[in-house]
N, C-alpha and C positions, 0 to 999 in steps of 0.2 A: 465727526468724530463722536458724536453722543450716542447714535445706536451702536457703537462698538464697546461701550463702557457700561458695567451693572448699575454705577451712580453718578449724578453729576450733582456737584456742592458749588453754590455762590456764596460768597463771603462779601457783605457789603457794610461800609462805616456811615451808612444812612438809614433811612426807611425800607424796610423789604417791600412794604404795599407800593407798587408803582416803580420798582427800583429793577435792576437788571435781570434779577432772577424772574420777575414778572414777564419782562419782555422777552425773554429767552422762550418762556413757558408760551407766549403768544405766538412767537414765530415758528417753534415747533408743532404747535397745534395745527397750524395754518398749513403745514407741509405734512400734517398727518404722523408725525413722528412720535412715538409714545416712548417714556423714558421716565426714569425714577428721578426726582429733584428734591435737593435739601437746600432750602434758602436760608442763610444766616445773614442776621442783620439787626438793625435796631426794630424791636416789635411796635406796634400799633398803642402804646401806651406812653403816659408822661414819664420821662427818664429824669432821674435826680442829677443833681450837678455832682461832676468827680473827675478825677485824673482820669487821661484816656485810657489808662491799664484798669481801672475802676471800672468803667463804664464797657469796655470791651467784655470782661468778666460778667458784669450784671446782664448783659445784653447775649451772652453765650456766644462771643466769637472770637474769645481769646485762644490761644493755643491748644491748651489743655480741654476746654469745652469743645472746640472743633474736632480733637482727636477723639475725646468721649461720645460726641454725635456720630462721627464716623463709624467708630465700631459697633456701637449700637444699631445702626442701620444696615451696615454689611451682614451677607450671610455669616452663620456661625463659623463656617470654615476659613473665610477671609478674615474674620474679626480677631483671629489669633495673629494675624500678620502684623508686624511693626508697622506704624506710621511713621515718615520720615516728615520732618519740618525743617524749613529754610530759615 
């Protein structure tokens, strides 16, 4: 499915480094598949304590941050399309 899409996004509630997005990059690289990937998750620095909601926002993978990231990364034509959330 990956080559059929303009952008692939992974969202992880743990470290981005060495996570699912990294594994996906490795697997697709071995297959010679080129694609655009946005990996969202906990960055590689110390994270303060807080509620799950606060930490998701701090790390950029709360709903609003995900929508903002997707709109910024999609082409200008597609960025005007509404993003539905579950």
